C-alpha positions in Angstrom: 28.8 -59.9 96.5 29.8 -57.6 99.3 29.7 -53.9 98.8 30.8 -51.1 101.1 30.9 -47.4 100.5 32.2 -45.1 103.2 30.2 -42.0 102.5 32.0 -39.9 104.9 35.3 -40.5 103.0 33.7 -40.0 99.5 34.8 -36.8 97.8 31.9 -37.0 95.4 34.4 -36.7 92.5 32.4 -38.9 90.3 35.4 -41.0 89.0 34.0 -44.2 90.0 30.7 -43.4 88.0 32.9 -42.7 84.9 34.9 -45.9 85.1 32.0 -48.3 85.8 31.6 -50.3 82.5 27.9 -51.3 83.2 26.6 -48.0 84.6 25.9 -49.6 88.0 27.0 -46.4 89.9 25.2 -43.1 90.2 26.2 -39.9 92.0 23.3 -38.4 94.0 22.9 -35.7 96.5 23.3 -38.5 99.2 26.6 -39.7 97.5 27.3 -42.9 95.5 24.4 -45.3 95.0 24.8 -48.7 93.4 22.6 -50.9 91.4 23.8 -54.3 92.7 21.9 -56.1 90.0 24.0 -54.4 87.3 27.4 -54.6 89.1 29.8 -57.2 87.7 32.4 -56.8 90.5 35.1 -55.6 88.2 36.6 -53.5 91.0 37.3 -50.5 88.6 35.6 -48.1 91.0 37.6 -49.4 94.0 40.9 -49.1 92.2 40.1 -45.5 91.1 38.9 -44.1 94.2 41.6 -41.7 95.6 40.4 -42.0 99.1 39.5 -45.7 99.3 35.9 -45.2 100.2 34.7 -48.2 98.0 35.2 -51.8 98.7 33.9 -54.4 96.2 33.7 -58.1 97.1 35.3 -57.7 100.5 38.7 -56.8 99.0 39.7 -54.5 101.8 
């Protein structure tokens, strides 16, 4: 699985954390962190991100 988080674009709104069905995302002081072992590549976080800072599975 390919993951990309553009931390400079991230608004730190936490929306991606809220829509993750498997709790694979965590908002930290450094931005979004992902537990790739938990991620099921559903793309909910990517679809929700208002600034397009998340890419899952090379979908960009």
